[in-house]
Every structure is written in structure tokens, then in C-alpha cells.
C-alpha positions as CSV (number, residue, x, y, z in Angstrom):
1,X,-38.0,-29.6,-22.0
2,X,-38.1,-30.4,-18.2
3,X,-35.1,-28.1,-16.4
4,X,-33.8,-27.9,-13.0
5,X,-32.2,-25.1,-11.4
6,X,-30.4,-25.1,-8.2
7,X,-31.6,-22.3,-6.4
8,X,-33.9,-20.5,-8.7
9,X,-34.9,-18.1,-5.8
10,X,-32.7,-14.9,-5.3
11,X,-31.1,-13.5,-8.4
12,X,-30.2,-14.7,-11.5
13,X,-32.0,-18.1,-10.1
14,X,-35.3,-15.8,-9.9
15,X,-35.0,-14.9,-13.9
16,X,-34.1,-18.1,-15.2
17,X,-37.2,-20.0,-13.7
18,X,-38.9,-17.0,-15.2
19,X,-37.4,-17.5,-18.7
20,X,-37.9,-20.8,-18.8
21,X,-41.5,-20.8,-18.0
22,X,-41.7,-17.8,-20.8
23,X,-40.4,-20.2,-23.4
24,X,-42.9,-23.1,-22.2
25,X,-40.7,-25.6,-20.3
26,X,-41.3,-27.5,-17.3
27,X,-39.0,-26.1,-14.2
28,X,-38.1,-27.9,-11.1
29,X,-36.3,-25.8,-8.7
30,X,-34.2,-27.6,-5.7
31,X,-32.9,-25.3,-2.8
32,X,-32.9,-25.3,1.2
33,X,-36.2,-23.2,1.0
34,X,-35.0,-20.3,3.1
35,X,-35.3,-17.4,0.5
36,X,-38.7,-16.6,-0.4
37,X,-40.4,-19.7,-0.7
38,X,-43.6,-18.6,-1.4
39,X,-42.3,-17.7,-5.0
40,X,-43.5,-19.9,-8.2
41,X,-46.7,-21.7,-6.6
42,X,-47.4,-23.9,-9.9
43,X,-43.7,-24.6,-9.7
44,X,-42.3,-27.9,-7.9
45,X,-40.4,-27.2,-5.5
46,X,-37.5,-30.1,-4.3
47,X,-36.0,-29.0,-0.9
48,X,-32.7,-30.4,0.3
49,X,-29.1,-28.8,0.7
50,X,-26.4,-29.0,-2.0
51,X,-24.1,-29.8,0.9
52,X,-24.9,-33.1,1.9
53,X,-28.7,-33.5,1.3
54,X,-29.4,-34.4,-2.5
55,X,-31.7,-36.8,-1.8
56,X,-34.8,-35.5,-3.7
57,X,-32.7,-35.1,-6.6
58,X,-31.8,-39.0,-6.7
59,X,-33.5,-40.8,-9.4
60,X,-35.0,-38.2,-11.2
61,X,-34.5,-37.2,-14.5
62,X,-34.5,-33.8,-16.1
63,X,-33.2,-32.3,-20.0
64,X,-31.0,-30.0,-18.4
65,X,-29.6,-28.4,-15.6
66,X,-28.8,-24.9,-14.5
67,X,-26.3,-24.2,-11.7
68,X,-26.7,-20.4,-10.5
69,X,-25.7,-20.9,-7.1
70,X,-22.3,-23.0,-7.1
71,X,-19.0,-21.6,-5.6
72,X,-17.2,-24.8,-4.4
73,X,-15.9,-27.3,-6.6
74,X,-16.6,-29.9,-4.1
75,X,-20.2,-29.1,-4.1
76,X,-20.6,-28.4,-7.5
77,X,-18.8,-31.5,-8.3
78,X,-21.6,-33.6,-6.2
79,X,-24.0,-32.2,-8.2
80,X,-23.3,-32.4,-11.5
81,X,-22.0,-36.6,-10.5
82,X,-25.1,-37.3,-9.2
83,X,-27.1,-35.8,-11.9
84,X,-24.9,-36.7,-14.7
85,X,-26.8,-40.2,-15.7
86,X,-29.9,-38.9,-15.9
87,X,-29.3,-35.1,-17.6
88,X,-28.7,-34.6,-20.6
89,X,-27.0,-30.8,-20.5
90,X,-25.5,-28.8,-17.6
91,X,-25.0,-25.5,-17.0
92,X,-22.8,-23.5,-14.9
93,X,-22.6,-19.8,-14.0
94,X,-19.3,-19.4,-13.3
95,X,-17.4,-15.4,-13.3
96,X,-15.4,-13.3,-15.2
97,X,-13.6,-13.0,-11.6
98,X,-11.9,-16.4,-12.8
99,X,-9.3,-14.6,-14.9
100,X,-5.9,-14.6,-13.0
101,X,-4.3,-11.7,-15.5
102,X,-6.5,-8.7,-16.0
103,X,-4.1,-6.0,-17.1
104,X,-5.5,-6.5,-20.9
105,X,-8.7,-5.4,-22.2
106,X,-10.5,-7.5,-24.9
107,X,-9.6,-10.5,-22.7
108,X,-11.3,-13.8,-24.5
109,X,-11.9,-17.0,-23.3
110,X,-8.7,-18.5,-23.9
111,X,-7.2,-16.0,-21.3
112,X,-5.9,-18.7,-18.4
113,X,-7.8,-19.2,-15.0
114,X,-6.2,-18.0,-12.0
115,X,-4.9,-21.0,-9.9
116,X,-5.6,-21.5,-6.2
117,X,-2.3,-20.5,-4.5
118,X,-4.2,-22.4,-1.0
119,X,-5.3,-26.0,-2.6
120,X,-8.2,-27.3,-0.6
121,X,-9.5,-24.3,0.8
122,X,-13.1,-23.5,0.1
123,X,-13.1,-19.9,1.6
124,X,-15.1,-18.1,-1.2
125,X,-14.5,-14.4,-0.2
126,X,-10.6,-14.9,-0.5
127,X,-10.6,-17.4,-3.6
128,X,-13.6,-16.4,-5.3
129,X,-12.3,-16.4,-9.2
130,X,-10.1,-19.6,-8.7
131,X,-12.8,-21.9,-6.6
132,X,-15.4,-20.9,-10.0
133,X,-12.4,-21.9,-12.4
134,X,-12.1,-25.6,-10.7
135,X,-15.6,-25.3,-10.4
136,X,-16.1,-25.2,-14.0
137,X,-13.8,-28.2,-14.1
138,X,-15.5,-29.8,-11.7
139,X,-18.8,-29.6,-13.5
140,X,-17.1,-30.2,-17.4
141,X,-15.7,-33.7,-15.6
142,X,-18.8,-35.0,-14.4
143,X,-20.4,-34.6,-17.3
144,X,-17.6,-34.1,-20.1
145,X,-19.4,-32.5,-23.4
146,X,-22.7,-31.4,-22.0
147,X,-21.6,-28.2,-19.7
148,X,-21.9,-25.0,-20.7
149,X,-20.3,-22.7,-18.9
150,X,-21.2,-19.2,-18.8
151,X,-18.3,-16.6,-17.2
152,X,-20.9,-13.7,-16.5
153,X,-19.6,-10.1,-15.5
154,X,-21.2,-7.9,-13.6
155,X,-24.9,-8.7,-13.7
156,X,-27.8,-5.9,-12.7
157,X,-31.3,-5.8,-12.4
158,X,-34.5,-6.6,-10.3
159,X,-33.6,-8.1,-7.2
160,X,-29.9,-8.0,-6.9
161,X,-28.9,-8.5,-3.8
162,X,-25.5,-6.5,-3.9
163,X,-27.0,-2.9,-5.1
164,X,-23.5,-2.0,-6.8
165,X,-25.6,-1.1,-9.9
166,X,-28.5,0.0,-8.3
167,X,-27.2,2.6,-6.7
168,X,-26.5,4.7,-9.6
169,X,-30.3,5.1,-11.0
170,X,-31.2,5.7,-7.0
171,X,-28.5,8.2,-6.4
172,X,-29.3,10.1,-9.9
173,X,-33.0,10.0,-9.9
174,X,-32.2,11.7,-6.1
175,X,-30.6,14.8,-7.7
176,X,-28.4,17.5,-6.8
177,X,-24.5,17.2,-7.2
178,X,-23.8,13.7,-7.7
179,X,-20.5,12.6,-7.0
180,X,-19.3,11.4,-10.9
181,X,-15.7,9.1,-10.7
182,X,-13.1,9.1,-13.0
183,X,-13.0,9.7,-16.8
184,X,-16.8,10.7,-18.2
185,X,-15.6,8.4,-21.1
186,X,-14.1,5.7,-19.0
187,X,-16.1,2.4,-20.7
188,X,-17.6,0.7,-17.9
189,X,-19.1,-3.6,-18.3
190,X,-22.4,-5.4,-17.1
191,X,-25.5,-7.1,-18.0
192,X,-29.0,-7.0,-17.8
193,X,-30.1,-10.3,-15.7
194,X,-32.9,-10.9,-18.0
195,X,-30.7,-11.2,-20.9
196,X,-28.3,-13.3,-19.2
197,X,-31.2,-15.6,-18.4
198,X,-32.9,-15.5,-21.4
199,X,-29.6,-16.4,-23.6
200,X,-28.7,-18.9,-21.3
201,X,-32.5,-20.8,-22.0
202,X,-31.5,-20.0,-25.6
203,X,-28.5,-21.9,-25.3
204,X,-29.8,-24.8,-23.6
205,X,-32.5,-25.1,-26.0
206,X,-29.9,-25.5,-28.5
207,X,-27.5,-27.6,-27.0
208,X,-24.4,-25.1,-26.3
209,X,-21.3,-26.1,-24.8
210,X,-18.2,-24.8,-23.7
211,X,-16.8,-21.7,-22.3
212,X,-18.6,-18.1,-22.6
213,X,-17.7,-14.4,-21.6
214,X,-21.0,-12.7,-20.9
215,X,-21.3,-9.5,-20.2
216,X,-22.2,-6.1,-22.0
217,X,-20.0,-5.1,-24.8
218,X,-16.5,-4.1,-23.9
219,X,-16.7,-0.3,-26.3
220,X,-20.2,0.8,-25.6
221,X,-21.3,2.1,-22.5
222,X,-19.4,5.0,-20.6
223,X,-19.6,6.4,-17.2
224,X,-21.1,9.4,-18.6
225,X,-23.5,7.3,-20.8
226,X,-25.0,5.8,-17.6
227,X,-25.2,8.6,-15.9
228,X,-26.9,10.6,-18.5
229,X,-29.1,7.7,-19.3
230,X,-30.1,7.5,-15.4
231,X,-31.0,11.1,-15.9
232,X,-32.8,10.8,-18.8
233,X,-35.0,7.9,-17.5
234,X,-35.5,9.8,-13.4
235,X,-36.2,12.9,-15.3
236,X,-34.4,14.4,-12.4
237,X,-32.5,17.7,-11.8
238,X,-28.8,15.6,-11.1
239,X,-25.9,17.9,-11.9
240,X,-22.6,15.6,-11.9
241,X,-19.8,16.9,-10.6
242,X,-16.4,14.8,-12.2
243,X,-13.9,14.2,-9.5
244,X,-10.6,12.8,-11.1
245,X,-9.2,9.1,-9.7
246,X,-6.0,10.5,-8.2
247,X,-8.2,12.9,-5.7
248,X,-10.4,10.0,-5.4
249,X,-7.6,7.3,-3.9
250,X,-6.3,10.5,-1.7
251,X,-9.8,11.1,-0.1
252,X,-9.9,7.3,0.5
253,X,-12.5,6.6,-1.7
254,X,-14.0,2.8,-1.8
255,X,-13.7,1.5,-5.6
256,X,-16.4,-1.0,-6.5
257,X,-18.4,-1.1,-3.7
258,X,-18.1,2.4,-2.0
259,X,-18.8,3.9,-5.9
260,X,-19.5,1.1,-8.0
261,X,-18.1,0.5,-10.8
262,X,-15.4,2.6,-10.4
263,X,-12.2,1.1,-10.6
264,X,-9.2,3.8,-10.6
265,X,-7.1,3.7,-13.9
266,X,-3.8,3.9,-11.6
267,X,-5.0,0.2,-10.8
268,X,-3.2,-1.1,-14.0
269,X,-3.9,-5.3,-12.3
270,X,-7.2,-4.1,-13.2
271,X,-7.1,-2.2,-16.4
272,X,-8.7,-5.0,-18.7
273,X,-11.8,-6.2,-15.7
274,X,-14.4,-4.0,-17.4
275,X,-13.1,-4.3,-21.4
276,X,-13.7,-7.9,-21.1
277,X,-14.8,-9.7,-25.2
278,X,-18.1,-11.8,-24.9
279,X,-18.0,-11.6,-28.7
280,X,-18.1,-15.7,-28.8
281,X,-21.6,-15.1,-26.7
282,X,-22.8,-12.6,-29.1
283,X,-21.9,-14.8,-31.8
284,X,-23.9,-17.6,-30.2
285,X,-27.1,-15.2,-29.5
286,X,-26.6,-13.5,-26.8
287,X,-28.0,-10.1,-27.3
288,X,-29.0,-7.0,-25.1
289,X,-31.8,-4.7,-24.3
290,X,-31.8,-0.8,-24.0
291,X,-29.8,0.5,-21.0
292,X,-33.0,2.7,-20.9
293,X,-34.8,-0.3,-20.2
294,X,-32.2,-2.0,-17.4
295,X,-32.0,1.4,-15.9
296,X,-36.1,2.2,-15.9
297,X,-36.7,-2.1,-14.7
298,X,-34.0,-1.5,-11.9
299,X,-35.3,2.1,-10.1
300,X,-38.8,0.8,-10.7
301,X,-38.1,-2.3,-8.0
302,X,-36.0,0.0,-6.1
303,X,-38.8,2.3,-5.4
304,X,-41.2,-0.8,-4.7
305,X,-38.5,-1.7,-1.4
306,X,-39.4,-0.8,2.0
307,X,-38.3,2.5,3.4
308,X,-36.0,1.3,5.9
309,X,-33.8,-1.0,2.9
310,X,-30.0,-1.2,4.2
311,X,-28.6,-0.7,1.3
312,X,-25.0,-3.1,0.6
313,X,-23.4,-1.0,-1.6
314,X,-23.2,3.1,-2.9
315,X,-21.8,6.1,-1.6
316,X,-23.1,7.2,2.1
317,X,-24.8,10.9,1.0
318,X,-22.5,12.4,3.9
319,X,-19.6,11.0,2.3
320,X,-20.6,12.3,-0.8
321,X,-20.9,15.4,0.6
322,X,-17.9,15.5,2.4
323,X,-16.0,14.7,-0.9
324,X,-17.5,17.2,-3.2
325,X,-17.0,19.8,-0.6
326,X,-13.5,18.8,-0.7
327,X,-12.9,19.2,-4.6
328,X,-15.0,22.4,-4.5
329,X,-12.3,23.8,-1.7
330,X,-9.3,22.3,-4.3
331,X,-10.1,23.4,-7.5
332,X,-12.0,26.8,-6.3
333,X,-15.5,25.9,-7.9
């Protein structure tokens, strides 16, 4: 197949390129050339801007297009409409953040999406989920019956620019007393970027359309299991100090970004956010590699980064030491 990828040089886009090439497909990438333009010297590169300069895409034909870089419905719609006459299948990478009500574990694709409270707004940071939902609709309206919308969960692994998952393999490998948040047996969800990319290419080959949640199994990985796997893989001497939600909240610990994968269980509004059903995608071929493989690959990549890398997520060592000292003072441990 001839596959067009809108983006292709940051995170998921890179893995989509690699997965498509590994399956023997002919790949073209379209982007502004601002991120790692040296990548893929043997891949056709078209330059332009999704917000206003799609000239390079005009009159070209591909069997399928994949959009992992769309956040605004106006822009997604423009790309999809231009490509519609000349592309057979369109994938839009959406997000589990589209769901307006995340209180109930086991959410399926039929769960209502969030509505945009400020019609016409394109403030992605403020309205990320609703804009993704509207972008799904824009793609489907442009290519009805030919669109696959993948609602991805937390995507993790090599080249992750957010550092949310990467924090844990790196922190556990450093060893010593590790602040472990909440209940050890609380479930968490994420998906290896390679699993997501490979399934996306497989779904395109099979002509799969519709809406699919795509994240890890909702009843498999616990926080304790993740941290222990990080320890087993790194071979370090980490000692996990489990600190309850209530104490962390009183101390002002930041969920999700400061302590990745931690959402206080007192937050009833988010009770289902890390317990979403991916059964439909699994039935359509989505598979998961072992957690140790994900941790090892993430850790190998992280160790290859420059020593002065500024991490975008994770607790600072001094802040962690401060919280651990406060917890010990309270418990007498």
C-alpha cells in the first residue's frame, strides 16, 4: 500500500512510519520539517503546514492516510476533505480524553463524548478532549464510512516527549527509597507505542473503520506490578515506600505530571479514566507485548539521551525526599 502519514517525526508518527515500512508499505510523510528532518532518508517527504498550506498534497493519491497530529477540527477537516477524493482510508488518532464522564470503570466506545462548552474555540490545552471529539466527527464527515478513529490512552515508550511513563523506569533504576503513590494494587493503563502503531497499520490493511478505544487491558497492570517490573528490569536496589493518597493530597503532590499515573482515588470524577475497555480493539487484533519489554525499551532509550535533558514530568529528587521525610515523621518509620 501507499501510506501517507501527517507528521511522522515526533513520537507515534515515528513508530507508524517504522511499522508501515516493516510491513513493506510505501510511505510518504507530510510535515513542516521542524522536527528531526534527517529521519528516514529513503522516505518521501512533503513539506507544508496543516494550518493553511496543503499544496503538496493536492492531486496525489494514496491508499491510506494516517493523522496522528490533528487537534483542531477545522484543521483535521481541511486535510480530510482535500484527501477524500484520492485516499481510500483515513485514520484519525484521537484520545480517551474525548469522554465527558470518566467516573465509571469499563467505559466503552458508546460512552458519550464531551461537548465543547465554548463553541468555535480552538484552545487545545483548555478543550483538548472536546476538540478531539469534534475532530473525529470532522474526519468522518469528510470520508464517511472510510474513517478509523482510534481513541488512544496514555502512549508510552521510546521517543515519548511527555516523560510521564519514562519517569518510573528512570526513577526506579536510580534506586534508593522511591515514593510510591496510593494503593499498591490500584490498576493503571497505558499502551506501548509500538503496539499501537503496529495495530494501526494492521487495521488499515484490513480496512477497519469505526471508533475504537486503544489502551492496555483495564484489569492487568497494578502500580505495584509496574514498579516491581521496573526494578526487575533495571536490577537496582529501589525500595518502595507506599504513601497514601490522602497524605499526598494534603502535601500538595501533583497528580499525573508530578507523579505520573497517579490520580487520587478521592477524585471520583476520574475513577474510570485508567479503567477503560479496549475489548473492541482487542477483538480487532490489538495485542500487547510484555510489560518488561516496554520498560526495557523505554529505559534503554532514556539512557541514550543527553545528560542535560530537561524532563517534562516526574517528581524532583528534592521534592521526593521532602515528602518521604514528612511521611516518616508522621508514621515514625
